[in-house]
N, C-alpha and C positions, 0 to 999 in steps of 0.2 A: 890836872891830868895832861900828860904829854901825848900828843898825837904821833903814833908810830906808823910805820909803813903799812902794817896790818889794818889799822883804822882807816887809813887813806884808801886802801884797796876796797875795803868793805863799804865805805861811803860811795866810792865810784860805782861799785856793782849795784848798790841800792838805787842810786840815781839813774843808772842805765835801765834797771828794771822798771822804775817809775815812768820813764819816757816810753818804754815799750808798751806798758799797760795803758798809758794815756793815749798812745797812738792806736792801739787795738780797740779801745773803747770809743774813740771818736771817728773812726773810719767805717765805711760801709763794708759789709761782708763781701768776700771775694766770690766771683762767679767763674768757676773753672771752665765753663763752656764758652765764655767770651774772651778768655785770656789768650794772648798771642802765644804761638808755639815757643817752647823753650829753645829748641834748636830747629831752625827752618832750613836745614840743609837739603837742597834739591826739591823743595816743596813748590817752587814756582812763585812764591810770594816775594815781591820786591821790597827791599828795605826802604823805610821812609822815616823822616823826622829827625835824622841825625846828620851832623856835618860830615861824618865819615862815609855816609851813603851817597853823597853828592858826587856826580861824575864831573871831573874837571874838563873844561874845554868845550862843553856843549851849552849852547844858549837856547833854551827852549822856553 
């Protein structure tokens, strides 16, 4: 049997679905009340935890 492009795409989709299912089964359920806001524009919350949120030139 020759593996065609269709077989390769189908195999890729099956493997991706297996990874998603395994991740969903092994992770804790999401709590929407403790999740950070999707867009925090003007909310007053300071960004943290990322290199792009670091202010250059201040030594605190």
